[in-house]
Each structure stands twice: as C-alpha cells, then as structure tokens.
N, C-alpha and C positions, 0 to 999 in steps of 0.2 A: 634715419629720421633726422630731419633738419630741426636745429636747436634754434629757438626764438631768443631774440635779444631783449635786454631790459629796455624799457622806455622811460624817458626823463621828460617832464613837463614843467613849465613855470607859470606862476600866477603873480600878478602885480597890481597894485592900486597906488593911490597917493600916499599911503602909510608905508610902503616898502614892497618887498618881494618875497616869494618862497620857490625854491626849486625842489621838486619831489619825484619820486617814482609815481608811475601811473595809478599804482595801488594806493597812493596816499602817504606813503612812507617820506617825511621830510628829510631832505639831504642838506639843505642849506636855507637860511632865512636871513634877511637884513632889513632894518628899518630905513625910513627916509630922514632920519635926524643926523645931525652933524656927526655924532659919534659913530653910528652904524655906517653911515655912507661915505665917511672920510671926506666930507665936503664942509669943513668948518666955516662957520659965519654966513652960510647962505641957504636958502631953501632949495630943495632938489625938485626939478620938474619931473612931470609924469614921463615924458620922453627919455630922460635920463635914467629914471628907475627902470624903464622898459629895456633900455640898451644894457644896463648892468644885469638884469634878470636873464636876458639872452646870452650875454657874454659868459656869465657864470655857469649858466646851464650847459652850454656847449663844452666848457672847460671840464665840468664834472662828467659829462657823458663821455667825453674823450678819455678822461683818466680811468674810467671803470668800464669802458668797452661798451656803453650803451647807446641807444639811438635817441638824439635830441628831436622831439616833436613840436617844439615851438612853445610860445608864451602867450597867455591870454589875460586881458584885464579882469579883475574881480571887483565887482560893486557890492558894497555893503548895504543891507537893508536893516531896519530897525527890528524886524523879527527874525534875525538870523542872517544869512548871506545868500547871495545869488551870483553865480558866475555868469557873465555875459557870454553870449554865443560868439565865438571867434574861430578863424581858420587855425588849426594847430600845426599846419605846415606839411601835413602828410594827406591832404585831400579829404580829411574828416572834420566834422565840427562837433562840439560836445557842449552840453549845458548841464550844470550841476545845481541843484536846488537843496538848501538845507533850512529847516524850521527850528 
C-alpha cells in the first residue's frame, strides 16, 4: 500500500502569511509589520510577503518530508473571509469561503 505524503499550503495577504497543513493546522504565521517581517522602518510589499510565504513553506515541507503545493492570496471581506481562486502548483484550484 502506497503511503500518501502530507500536504503543505500557504496563504498570504497585505497583513502577513500563514503556512499550514492542507487540513488547516497552522505550522507558521508571520505578520507584515516591522517586528514580524524583520524589515524595520519600511512597509512590506505584497510581492515580498508572497516570496516569504513560499520560501518558508518550502523549507517547512522539506524539514518534515511533506509536499509543498503552493501559496494563494487570501482576500478578507467584512462578513468573514474569502480565499481567491489561485493555482496551487499541482494542477488543482481551490476556493474556500467562510461566513
């Protein structure tokens, strides 16, 4: 019987990023402020947050022997949050909606 590997994904937005298992268990999170991002005295761009999310996710996946499936941008709405549809890097797309 073939054993399936754990799957790691990332989500990011202007406020920071989260790296988690596909089942939602958070493994790492960081904000976009100077203390969390180690970027004192300047605002952090969305592109930089995305790069950090991907880099951290790949490092964690390698450490625990999991599969990195990519990062997607999360957009907040006033009545909860909605994750925009993005390619996760393995040929699948996913949408998450919470109220």
